[in-house]
Biopython code that builds the backbone (N, CA, C, O; Angstrom):
import numpy as np
from Bio.PDB.StructureBuilder import StructureBuilder

atoms = [
    (1, "MET", "N", (102.950, 101.584, 106.890)),
    (1, "MET", "CA", (102.721, 100.162, 106.947)),
    (1, "MET", "C", (103.108, 99.614, 108.324)),
    (1, "MET", "O", (102.380, 98.799, 108.891)),
    (2, "ALA", "N", (104.231, 100.051, 108.856)),
    (2, "ALA", "CA", (104.680, 99.558, 110.160)),
    (2, "ALA", "C", (103.674, 99.898, 111.252)),
    (2, "ALA", "O", (103.478, 99.122, 112.188)),
    (3, "LEU", "N", (103.042, 101.050, 111.130)),
    (3, "LEU", "CA", (102.041, 101.442, 112.124)),
    (3, "LEU", "C", (100.872, 100.465, 112.120)),
    (3, "LEU", "O", (100.441, 100.007, 113.178)),
    (4, "TYR", "N", (100.355, 100.145, 110.933)),
    (4, "TYR", "CA", (99.261, 99.173, 110.845)),
    (4, "TYR", "C", (99.701, 97.804, 111.364)),
    (4, "TYR", "O", (98.954, 97.144, 112.085)),
    (5, "GLN", "N", (100.897, 97.382, 111.003)),
    (5, "GLN", "CA", (101.378, 96.063, 111.416)),
    (5, "GLN", "C", (101.577, 95.969, 112.918)),
    (5, "GLN", "O", (101.518, 94.877, 113.484)),
    (6, "SER", "N", (101.811, 97.096, 113.568)),
    (6, "SER", "CA", (102.002, 97.070, 115.012)),
    (6, "SER", "C", (100.677, 97.073, 115.772)),
    (6, "SER", "O", (100.659, 96.847, 116.982)),
    (7, "ALA", "N", (99.572, 97.324, 115.078)),
    (7, "ALA", "CA", (98.257, 97.380, 115.721)),
    (7, "ALA", "C", (97.549, 96.030, 115.621)),
    (7, "ALA", "O", (97.435, 95.463, 114.534)),
    (8, "HIS", "N", (97.082, 95.528, 116.738)),
    (8, "HIS", "CA", (96.302, 94.289, 116.721)),
    (8, "HIS", "C", (94.879, 94.555, 116.279)),
    (8, "HIS", "O", (94.229, 93.690, 115.691)),
    (9, "VAL", "N", (94.393, 95.759, 116.562)),
    (9, "VAL", "CA", (93.016, 96.149, 116.247)),
    (9, "VAL", "C", (93.035, 97.526, 115.597)),
    (9, "VAL", "O", (93.779, 98.412, 116.017)),
    (10, "PHE", "N", (92.214, 97.697, 114.572)),
    (10, "PHE", "CA", (92.048, 98.989, 113.911)),
    (10, "PHE", "C", (90.561, 99.295, 113.844)),
    (10, "PHE", "O", (89.776, 98.458, 113.398)),
    (11, "ILE", "N", (90.167, 100.482, 114.281)),
    (11, "ILE", "CA", (88.761, 100.883, 114.264)),
    (11, "ILE", "C", (88.583, 102.019, 113.262)),
    (11, "ILE", "O", (89.274, 103.035, 113.335)),
    (12, "ALA", "N", (87.658, 101.840, 112.332)),
    (12, "ALA", "CA", (87.317, 102.872, 111.351)),
    (12, "ALA", "C", (85.852, 103.235, 111.543)),
    (12, "ALA", "O", (84.959, 102.458, 111.207)),
    (13, "ALA", "N", (85.618, 104.410, 112.079)),
    (13, "ALA", "CA", (84.248, 104.839, 112.377)),
    (13, "ALA", "C", (83.843, 105.973, 111.443)),
    (13, "ALA", "O", (83.513, 107.073, 111.887)),
    (14, "GLU", "N", (83.874, 105.693, 110.157)),
    (14, "GLU", "CA", (83.520, 106.697, 109.160)),
    (14, "GLU", "C", (82.041, 107.041, 109.243)),
    (14, "GLU", "O", (81.196, 106.181, 109.495)),
    (15, "ARG", "N", (81.755, 108.292, 109.028)),
    (15, "ARG", "CA", (80.356, 108.739, 108.985)),
    (15, "ARG", "C", (79.850, 108.700, 107.553)),
    (15, "ARG", "O", (78.749, 108.216, 107.292)),
    (16, "LYS", "N", (80.649, 109.207, 106.630)),
    (16, "LYS", "CA", (80.240, 109.305, 105.238)),
    (16, "LYS", "C", (81.491, 109.150, 104.384)),
    (16, "LYS", "O", (82.326, 110.053, 104.327)),
    (17, "ALA", "N", (81.618, 108.020, 103.731)),
    (17, "ALA", "CA", (82.804, 107.772, 102.903)),
    (17, "ALA", "C", (82.417, 106.923, 101.705)),
    (17, "ALA", "O", (81.585, 106.022, 101.810)),
    (18, "GLY", "N", (83.021, 107.216, 100.581)),
    (18, "GLY", "CA", (82.811, 106.382, 99.408)),
    (18, "GLY", "C", (83.676, 105.131, 99.472)),
    (18, "GLY", "O", (83.285, 104.064, 98.998)),
    (19, "TRP", "N", (84.861, 105.279, 100.068)),
    (19, "TRP", "CA", (85.811, 104.164, 100.171)),
    (19, "TRP", "C", (86.699, 104.432, 101.380)),
    (19, "TRP", "O", (87.321, 105.492, 101.466)),
    (20, "CYS", "N", (86.767, 103.500, 102.302)),
    (20, "CYS", "CA", (87.576, 103.679, 103.511)),
    (20, "CYS", "C", (88.911, 102.961, 103.316)),
    (20, "CYS", "O", (89.082, 101.815, 103.732)),
    (21, "ASN", "N", (89.843, 103.650, 102.682)),
    (21, "ASN", "CA", (91.133, 103.052, 102.368)),
    (21, "ASN", "C", (91.907, 102.646, 103.621)),
    (21, "ASN", "O", (92.606, 101.633, 103.609)),
    (22, "THR", "N", (91.794, 103.417, 104.696)),
    (22, "THR", "CA", (92.552, 103.076, 105.904)),
    (22, "THR", "C", (92.131, 101.723, 106.469)),
    (22, "THR", "O", (92.977, 100.973, 106.955)),
    (23, "ALA", "N", (90.844, 101.396, 106.415)),
    (23, "ALA", "CA", (90.390, 100.090, 106.911)),
    (23, "ALA", "C", (90.963, 98.965, 106.055)),
    (23, "ALA", "O", (91.405, 97.946, 106.586)),
    (24, "LEU", "N", (90.960, 99.142, 104.734)),
    (24, "LEU", "CA", (91.509, 98.107, 103.856)),
    (24, "LEU", "C", (93.021, 97.984, 104.020)),
    (24, "LEU", "O", (93.561, 96.878, 103.979)),
    (25, "GLU", "N", (93.706, 99.109, 104.205)),
    (25, "GLU", "CA", (95.154, 99.060, 104.447)),
    (25, "GLU", "C", (95.456, 98.323, 105.751)),
    (25, "GLU", "O", (96.397, 97.533, 105.814)),
    (26, "ALA", "N", (94.666, 98.578, 106.784)),
    (26, "ALA", "CA", (94.857, 97.877, 108.056)),
    (26, "ALA", "C", (94.633, 96.382, 107.882)),
    (26, "ALA", "O", (95.395, 95.573, 108.412)),
    (27, "MET", "N", (93.594, 96.010, 107.142)),
    (27, "MET", "CA", (93.351, 94.587, 106.856)),
    (27, "MET", "C", (94.548, 93.972, 106.142)),
    (27, "MET", "O", (95.000, 92.884, 106.500)),
    (28, "ALA", "N", (95.059, 94.669, 105.134)),
    (28, "ALA", "CA", (96.186, 94.151, 104.353)),
    (28, "ALA", "C", (97.409, 93.894, 105.225)),
    (28, "ALA", "O", (98.209, 93.002, 104.942)),
    (29, "CYS", "N", (97.547, 94.678, 106.281)),
    (29, "CYS", "CA", (98.696, 94.538, 107.177)),
    (29, "CYS", "C", (98.448, 93.578, 108.334)),
    (29, "CYS", "O", (99.317, 93.395, 109.187)),
    (30, "GLY", "N", (97.262, 92.959, 108.368)),
    (30, "GLY", "CA", (96.988, 91.948, 109.383)),
    (30, "GLY", "C", (96.360, 92.451, 110.666)),
    (30, "GLY", "O", (96.335, 91.726, 111.661)),
    (31, "SER", "N", (95.851, 93.675, 110.670)),
    (31, "SER", "CA", (95.120, 94.159, 111.846)),
    (31, "SER", "C", (93.677, 93.674, 111.768)),
    (31, "SER", "O", (93.078, 93.666, 110.693)),
    (32, "ALA", "N", (93.127, 93.275, 112.895)),
    (32, "ALA", "CA", (91.700, 92.946, 112.943)),
    (32, "ALA", "C", (90.943, 94.269, 112.897)),
    (32, "ALA", "O", (91.264, 95.194, 113.644)),
    (33, "VAL", "N", (89.946, 94.365, 112.031)),
    (33, "VAL", "CA", (89.257, 95.630, 111.792)),
    (33, "VAL", "C", (87.839, 95.607, 112.356)),
    (33, "VAL", "O", (87.082, 94.656, 112.162)),
    (34, "GLY", "N", (87.512, 96.682, 113.055)),
    (34, "GLY", "CA", (86.143, 96.992, 113.443)),
    (34, "GLY", "C", (85.781, 98.265, 112.711)),
    (34, "GLY", "O", (86.579, 99.203, 112.681)),
    (35, "CYS", "N", (84.598, 98.324, 112.120)),
    (35, "CYS", "CA", (84.280, 99.481, 111.286)),
    (35, "CYS", "C", (82.780, 99.710, 111.178)),
    (35, "CYS", "O", (81.964, 98.888, 111.597)),
    (36, "THR", "N", (82.452, 100.853, 110.603)),
    (36, "THR", "CA", (81.075, 101.133, 110.222)),
    (36, "THR", "C", (80.914, 100.680, 108.770)),
    (36, "THR", "O", (81.890, 100.307, 108.118)),
    (37, "ARG", "N", (79.693, 100.713, 108.276)),
    (37, "ARG", "CA", (79.445, 100.293, 106.892)),
    (37, "ARG", "C", (79.930, 101.336, 105.882)),
    (37, "ARG", "O", (80.191, 101.005, 104.726)),
    (38, "SER", "N", (80.049, 102.565, 106.307)),
    (38, "SER", "CA", (80.406, 103.652, 105.401)),
    (38, "SER", "C", (81.800, 103.447, 104.802)),
    (38, "SER", "O", (82.807, 103.473, 105.510)),
    (39, "GLY", "N", (81.832, 103.249, 103.518)),
    (39, "GLY", "CA", (83.092, 103.084, 102.801)),
    (39, "GLY", "C", (83.707, 101.703, 102.881)),
    (39, "GLY", "O", (84.800, 101.487, 102.357)),
    (40, "THR", "N", (83.032, 100.761, 103.525)),
    (40, "THR", "CA", (83.625, 99.428, 103.709)),
    (40, "THR", "C", (82.749, 98.287, 103.175)),
    (40, "THR", "O", (83.122, 97.120, 103.294)),
    (41, "VAL", "N", (81.598, 98.610, 102.593)),
    (41, "VAL", "CA", (80.648, 97.553, 102.221)),
    (41, "VAL", "C", (81.212, 96.571, 101.197)),
    (41, "VAL", "O", (80.752, 95.432, 101.121)),
    (42, "ASP", "N", (82.195, 96.990, 100.413)),
    (42, "ASP", "CA", (82.757, 96.092, 99.407)),
    (42, "ASP", "C", (83.665, 95.028, 99.993)),
    (42, "ASP", "O", (83.787, 93.943, 99.426)),
    (43, "PHE", "N", (84.308, 95.319, 101.123)),
    (43, "PHE", "CA", (85.316, 94.381, 101.624)),
    (43, "PHE", "C", (85.133, 93.952, 103.078)),
    (43, "PHE", "O", (85.738, 92.966, 103.500)),
    (44, "ALA", "N", (84.325, 94.654, 103.845)),
    (44, "ALA", "CA", (84.140, 94.300, 105.266)),
    (44, "ALA", "C", (82.847, 93.508, 105.425)),
    (44, "ALA", "O", (81.749, 94.057, 105.325)),
    (45, "ARG", "N", (82.992, 92.232, 105.670)),
    (45, "ARG", "CA", (81.835, 91.363, 105.906)),
    (45, "ARG", "C", (81.841, 90.979, 107.383)),
    (45, "ARG", "O", (82.801, 90.400, 107.890)),
    (46, "HIS", "N", (80.750, 91.316, 108.055)),
    (46, "HIS", "CA", (80.665, 91.147, 109.505)),
    (46, "HIS", "C", (80.966, 89.700, 109.918)),
    (46, "HIS", "O", (80.330, 88.755, 109.452)),
    (47, "GLY", "N", (81.946, 89.563, 110.797)),
    (47, "GLY", "CA", (82.310, 88.257, 111.330)),
    (47, "GLY", "C", (83.187, 87.431, 110.412)),
    (47, "GLY", "O", (83.711, 86.396, 110.823)),
    (48, "ASP", "N", (83.355, 87.874, 109.174)),
    (48, "ASP", "CA", (84.167, 87.139, 108.207)),
    (48, "ASP", "C", (85.500, 87.846, 107.972)),
    (48, "ASP", "O", (86.561, 87.241, 108.126)),
    (49, "THR", "N", (85.448, 89.116, 107.602)),
    (49, "THR", "CA", (86.673, 89.882, 107.370)),
    (49, "THR", "C", (86.821, 91.048, 108.335)),
    (49, "THR", "O", (87.891, 91.650, 108.417)),
    (50, "ALA", "N", (85.762, 91.375, 109.066)),
    (50, "ALA", "CA", (85.777, 92.504, 110.011)),
    (50, "ALA", "C", (84.582, 92.380, 110.945)),
    (50, "ALA", "O", (83.701, 91.544, 110.741)),
    (51, "LEU", "N", (84.564, 93.215, 111.962)),
    (51, "LEU", "CA", (83.348, 93.389, 112.757)),
    (51, "LEU", "C", (82.741, 94.709, 112.302)),
    (51, "LEU", "O", (83.359, 95.765, 112.440)),
    (52, "VAL", "N", (81.544, 94.643, 111.767)),
    (52, "VAL", "CA", (80.894, 95.825, 111.200)),
    (52, "VAL", "C", (79.795, 96.289, 112.146)),
    (52, "VAL", "O", (78.840, 95.558, 112.410)),
    (53, "ALA", "N", (79.938, 97.507, 112.653)),
    (53, "ALA", "CA", (78.917, 98.094, 113.519)),
    (53, "ALA", "C", (77.717, 98.479, 112.662)),
    (53, "ALA", "O", (77.890, 99.104, 111.616)),
    (54, "PRO", "N", (76.510, 98.122, 113.079)),
    (54, "PRO", "CA", (75.337, 98.412, 112.254)),
    (54, "PRO", "C", (75.034, 99.904, 112.142)),
    (54, "PRO", "O", (74.401, 100.335, 111.178)),
    (55, "PHE", "N", (75.477, 100.691, 113.116)),
    (55, "PHE", "CA", (75.254, 102.140, 113.106)),
    (55, "PHE", "C", (76.513, 102.835, 113.600)),
    (55, "PHE", "O", (77.258, 102.284, 114.410)),
    (56, "ARG", "N", (76.749, 104.046, 113.111)),
    (56, "ARG", "CA", (77.890, 104.826, 113.593)),
    (56, "ARG", "C", (77.461, 105.553, 114.869)),
    (56, "ARG", "O", (77.122, 106.737, 114.863)),
    (57, "HIS", "N", (77.491, 104.816, 115.918)),
    (57, "HIS", "CA", (77.153, 105.338, 117.239)),
    (57, "HIS", "C", (78.188, 104.770, 118.192)),
    (57, "HIS", "O", (78.619, 103.628, 118.035)),
    (58, "GLU", "N", (78.586, 105.555, 119.173)),
    (58, "GLU", "CA", (79.665, 105.125, 120.071)),
    (58, "GLU", "C", (79.387, 103.781, 120.736)),
    (58, "GLU", "O", (80.321, 103.024, 121.002)),
    (59, "TRP", "N", (78.125, 103.470, 121.009)),
    (59, "TRP", "CA", (77.817, 102.204, 121.663)),
    (59, "TRP", "C", (78.135, 101.027, 120.751)),
    (59, "TRP", "O", (78.747, 100.054, 121.190)),
    (60, "PHE", "N", (77.726, 101.104, 119.488)),
    (60, "PHE", "CA", (77.953, 100.006, 118.545)),
    (60, "PHE", "C", (79.422, 99.879, 118.169)),
    (60, "PHE", "O", (79.954, 98.770, 118.110)),
    (61, "VAL", "N", (80.080, 101.000, 117.917)),
    (61, "VAL", "CA", (81.512, 100.974, 117.579)),
    (61, "VAL", "C", (82.314, 100.493, 118.782)),
    (61, "VAL", "O", (83.247, 99.704, 118.632)),
    (62, "GLY", "N", (81.955, 100.963, 119.977)),
    (62, "GLY", "CA", (82.628, 100.508, 121.198)),
    (62, "GLY", "C", (82.443, 99.026, 121.443)),
    (62, "GLY", "O", (83.366, 98.341, 121.883)),
    (63, "ARG", "N", (81.243, 98.530, 121.157)),
    (63, "ARG", "CA", (80.992, 97.093, 121.331)),
    (63, "ARG", "C", (81.899, 96.279, 120.415)),
    (63, "ARG", "O", (82.455, 95.266, 120.839)),
    (64, "ALA", "N", (82.055, 96.709, 119.162)),
    (64, "ALA", "CA", (82.946, 96.004, 118.234)),
    (64, "ALA", "C", (84.385, 96.045, 118.738)),
    (64, "ALA", "O", (85.083, 95.032, 118.712)),
    (65, "ALA", "N", (84.825, 97.208, 119.192)),
    (65, "ALA", "CA", (86.199, 97.348, 119.700)),
    (65, "ALA", "C", (86.423, 96.460, 120.922)),
    (65, "ALA", "O", (87.431, 95.758, 121.006)),
    (66, "ARG", "N", (85.488, 96.490, 121.865)),
    (66, "ARG", "CA", (85.629, 95.656, 123.072)),
    (66, "ARG", "C", (85.661, 94.172, 122.715)),
    (66, "ARG", "O", (86.435, 93.406, 123.289)),
    (67, "ARG", "N", (84.831, 93.779, 121.780)),
    (67, "ARG", "CA", (84.804, 92.365, 121.390)),
    (67, "ARG", "C", (86.132, 91.952, 120.752)),
    (67, "ARG", "O", (86.654, 90.876, 121.046)),
    (68, "LEU", "N", (86.672, 92.794, 119.888)),
    (68, "LEU", "CA", (87.961, 92.478, 119.271)),
    (68, "LEU", "C", (89.080, 92.399, 120.298)),
    (68, "LEU", "O", (89.960, 91.544, 120.197)),
    (69, "LEU", "N", (89.050, 93.276, 121.274)),
    (69, "LEU", "CA", (90.085, 93.271, 122.303)),
    (69, "LEU", "C", (89.956, 92.086, 123.256)),
    (69, "LEU", "O", (90.956, 91.587, 123.771)),
    (70, "ALA", "N", (88.728, 91.638, 123.488)),
    (70, "ALA", "CA", (88.486, 90.580, 124.470)),
    (70, "ALA", "C", (88.539, 89.171, 123.885)),
    (70, "ALA", "O", (88.652, 88.203, 124.638)),
    (71, "ASP", "N", (88.462, 89.036, 122.581)),
    (71, "ASP", "CA", (88.358, 87.714, 121.954)),
    (71, "ASP", "C", (89.562, 87.462, 121.038)),
    (71, "ASP", "O", (89.519, 87.798, 119.855)),
    (72, "PRO", "N", (90.638, 86.871, 121.580)),
    (72, "PRO", "CA", (91.841, 86.663, 120.759)),
    (72, "PRO", "C", (91.620, 85.722, 119.579)),
    (72, "PRO", "O", (92.260, 85.886, 118.540)),
    (73, "GLU", "N", (90.731, 84.743, 119.714)),
    (73, "GLU", "CA", (90.469, 83.840, 118.580)),
    (73, "GLU", "C", (89.824, 84.591, 117.421)),
    (73, "GLU", "O", (90.218, 84.415, 116.267)),
    (74, "LEU", "N", (88.834, 85.426, 117.726)),
    (74, "LEU", "CA", (88.192, 86.240, 116.690)),
    (74, "LEU", "C", (89.204, 87.189, 116.068)),
    (74, "LEU", "O", (89.280, 87.312, 114.845)),
    (75, "ARG", "N", (89.974, 87.854, 116.904)),
    (75, "ARG", "CA", (90.985, 88.796, 116.423)),
    (75, "ARG", "C", (91.980, 88.091, 115.502)),
    (75, "ARG", "O", (92.330, 88.620, 114.447)),
    (76, "ASP", "N", (92.432, 86.910, 115.891)),
    (76, "ASP", "CA", (93.377, 86.167, 115.056)),
    (76, "ASP", "C", (92.747, 85.738, 113.733)),
    (76, "ASP", "O", (93.384, 85.814, 112.682)),
    (77, "ARG", "N", (91.501, 85.288, 113.790)),
    (77, "ARG", "CA", (90.811, 84.853, 112.570)),
    (77, "ARG", "C", (90.650, 86.020, 111.593)),
    (77, "ARG", "O", (90.885, 85.867, 110.394)),
    (78, "LEU", "N", (90.250, 87.184, 112.110)),
    (78, "LEU", "CA", (90.085, 88.349, 111.246)),
    (78, "LEU", "C", (91.420, 88.860, 110.720)),
    (78, "LEU", "O", (91.499, 89.348, 109.592)),
    (79, "SER", "N", (92.466, 88.751, 111.529)),
    (79, "SER", "CA", (93.776, 89.228, 111.075)),
    (79, "SER", "C", (94.355, 88.327, 109.983)),
    (79, "SER", "O", (95.220, 88.760, 109.222)),
    (80, "VAL", "N", (93.892, 87.095, 109.900)),
    (80, "VAL", "CA", (94.294, 86.199, 108.803)),
    (80, "VAL", "C", (93.414, 86.431, 107.575)),
    (80, "VAL", "O", (93.910, 86.424, 106.448)),
    (81, "ALA", "N", (92.124, 86.633, 107.785)),
    (81, "ALA", "CA", (91.189, 86.846, 106.677)),
    (81, "ALA", "C", (91.409, 88.194, 105.994)),
    (81, "ALA", "O", (91.180, 88.324, 104.792)),
    (82, "GLY", "N", (91.848, 89.185, 106.745)),
    (82, "GLY", "CA", (92.015, 90.533, 106.201)),
    (82, "GLY", "C", (92.966, 90.636, 105.028)),
    (82, "GLY", "O", (92.583, 91.184, 103.995)),
    (83, "PRO", "N", (94.200, 90.132, 105.135)),
    (83, "PRO", "CA", (95.119, 90.235, 103.999)),
    (83, "PRO", "C", (94.612, 89.511, 102.747)),
    (83, "PRO", "O", (94.832, 89.976, 101.628)),
    (84, "ALA", "N", (93.946, 88.390, 102.933)),
    (84, "ALA", "CA", (93.388, 87.680, 101.771)),
    (84, "ALA", "C", (92.325, 88.530, 101.083)),
    (84, "ALA", "O", (92.292, 88.620, 99.855)),
    (85, "GLU", "N", (91.459, 89.151, 101.878)),
    (85, "GLU", "CA", (90.424, 90.024, 101.300)),
    (85, "GLU", "C", (91.056, 91.249, 100.652)),
    (85, "GLU", "O", (90.650, 91.646, 99.560)),
    (86, "ALA", "N", (92.031, 91.846, 101.302)),
    (86, "ALA", "CA", (92.683, 93.033, 100.749)),
    (86, "ALA", "C", (93.355, 92.713, 99.418)),
    (86, "ALA", "O", (93.399, 93.561, 98.526)),
    (87, "GLY", "N", (93.875, 91.501, 99.277)),
    (87, "GLY", "CA", (94.501, 91.096, 98.022)),
    (87, "GLY", "C", (93.548, 91.136, 96.843)),
    (87, "GLY", "O", (93.960, 91.371, 95.707)),
    (88, "ARG", "N", (92.278, 90.906, 97.117)),
    (88, "ARG", "CA", (91.278, 90.984, 96.047)),
    (88, "ARG", "C", (91.159, 92.396, 95.500)),
    (88, "ARG", "O", (90.721, 92.586, 94.365)),
    (89, "TRP", "N", (91.545, 93.394, 96.299)),
    (89, "TRP", "CA", (91.387, 94.790, 95.921)),
    (89, "TRP", "C", (92.699, 95.432, 95.474)),
    (89, "TRP", "O", (92.752, 96.644, 95.262)),
    (90, "SER", "N", (93.758, 94.631, 95.328)),
    (90, "SER", "CA", (95.019, 95.162, 94.799)),
    (90, "SER", "C", (94.822, 95.442, 93.304)),
    (90, "SER", "O", (93.858, 94.978, 92.694)),
    (91, "TRP", "N", (95.746, 96.205, 92.732)),
    (91, "TRP", "CA", (95.624, 96.495, 91.297)),
    (91, "TRP", "C", (95.617, 95.215, 90.479)),
    (91, "TRP", "O", (94.828, 95.085, 89.544)),
    (92, "SER", "N", (96.485, 94.266, 90.816)),
    (92, "SER", "CA", (96.520, 93.020, 90.041)),
    (92, "SER", "C", (95.254, 92.200, 90.263)),
    (92, "SER", "O", (94.749, 91.571, 89.333)),
    (93, "GLY", "N", (94.737, 92.204, 91.498)),
    (93, "GLY", "CA", (93.486, 91.494, 91.767)),
    (93, "GLY", "C", (92.315, 92.084, 91.008)),
    (93, "GLY", "O", (91.506, 91.351, 90.440)),
    (94, "LEU", "N", (92.219, 93.406, 90.995)),
    (94, "LEU", "CA", (91.148, 94.072, 90.255)),
    (94, "LEU", "C", (91.285, 93.840, 88.760)),
    (94, "LEU", "O", (90.291, 93.602, 88.073)),
    (95, "ALA", "N", (92.519, 93.908, 88.247)),
    (95, "ALA", "CA", (92.735, 93.688, 86.814)),
    (95, "ALA", "C", (92.336, 92.270, 86.415)),
    (95, "ALA", "O", (91.719, 92.071, 85.369)),
    (96, "SER", "N", (92.681, 91.290, 87.236)),
    (96, "SER", "CA", (92.306, 89.902, 86.937)),
    (96, "SER", "C", (90.791, 89.735, 86.904)),
    (96, "SER", "O", (90.254, 89.078, 86.012)),
    (97, "ARG", "N", (90.107, 90.329, 87.872)),
    (97, "ARG", "CA", (88.642, 90.222, 87.891)),
    (97, "ARG", "C", (88.028, 90.939, 86.694)),
    (97, "ARG", "O", (87.061, 90.449, 86.112)),
    (98, "LEU", "N", (88.575, 92.089, 86.322)),
    (98, "LEU", "CA", (88.058, 92.829, 85.190)),
    (98, "LEU", "C", (88.275, 92.048, 83.896)),
    (98, "LEU", "O", (87.368, 91.958, 83.069)),
    (99, "LEU", "N", (89.458, 91.488, 83.716)),
    (99, "LEU", "CA", (89.721, 90.689, 82.512)),
    (99, "LEU", "C", (88.838, 89.450, 82.464)),
    (99, "LEU", "O", (88.376, 89.062, 81.391)),
    (100, "GLY", "N", (88.601, 88.835, 83.593)),
    (100, "GLY", "CA", (87.695, 87.692, 83.644)),
    (100, "GLY", "C", (86.283, 88.076, 83.251)),
    (100, "GLY", "O", (85.603, 87.329, 82.547)),
    (101, "GLU", "N", (85.842, 89.237, 83.703)),
    (101, "GLU", "CA", (84.507, 89.713, 83.352)),
    (101, "GLU", "C", (84.410, 90.036, 81.863)),
    (101, "GLU", "O", (83.405, 89.727, 81.223)),
    (102, "VAL", "N", (85.450, 90.655, 81.311)),
    (102, "VAL", "CA", (85.465, 90.948, 79.875)),
    (102, "VAL", "C", (85.421, 89.651, 79.085)),
    (102, "VAL", "O", (84.682, 89.555, 78.105)),
    (103, "ALA", "N", (86.191, 88.659, 79.485)),
    (103, "ALA", "CA", (86.190, 87.366, 78.792)),
    (103, "ALA", "C", (84.817, 86.718, 78.863)),
    (103, "ALA", "O", (84.353, 86.128, 77.887)),
    (104, "ARG", "N", (84.168, 86.826, 80.015)),
    (104, "ARG", "CA", (82.833, 86.234, 80.166)),
    (104, "ARG", "C", (81.824, 86.905, 79.242)),
    (104, "ARG", "O", (80.977, 86.235, 78.651)),
    (105, "ILE", "N", (81.914, 88.219, 79.120)),
    (105, "ILE", "CA", (80.969, 88.963, 78.291)),
    (105, "ILE", "C", (81.197, 88.695, 76.800)),
    (105, "ILE", "O", (80.243, 88.605, 76.027)),
    (106, "THR", "N", (82.455, 88.569, 76.406)),
    (106, "THR", "CA", (82.758, 88.408, 74.977)),
    (106, "THR", "C", (82.642, 86.972, 74.502)),
    (106, "THR", "O", (82.680, 86.726, 73.296)),
    (107, "ASP", "N", (82.505, 86.032, 75.392)),
    (107, "ASP", "CA", (82.352, 84.620, 74.972)),
    (107, "ASP", "C", (80.944, 84.312, 74.557)),
    (107, "ASP", "O", (80.646, 83.179, 74.179)),
]
sb = StructureBuilder()
sb.init_structure("model")
sb.init_model(0)
sb.init_chain("A")
sb.init_seg("    ")
for serial, (resi, resn, name, xyz) in enumerate(atoms, 1):
    if name == "N":
        sb.init_residue(resn, " ", resi, " ")
    sb.init_atom(name, np.array(xyz, "f"), 0.0, 1.0, " ", f" {name:<3s}", serial, name[0])
structure = sb.get_structure()
């Protein structure tokens, strides 16, 4: 956790992943995240919770990293949005959403 908290920027350039836990952990700790779509489509929304590179290519991933490093306002905004988004994916957050869905179906 301390490692993530000490990083202002975290880059996740997954090629093939079902779930990129490291990107979500970095978000939860307040790091601004740049990532590929692989394993992050559920929680990384481009410009809202992360910078999402459209392709896993060094040019696109590098562009996201450079933008995060050069734009402190964007970096700060994403570092605030990240923990809120990560909270949705905590066990209690998932349980609340699941119970809400069950209640909706059974009503």
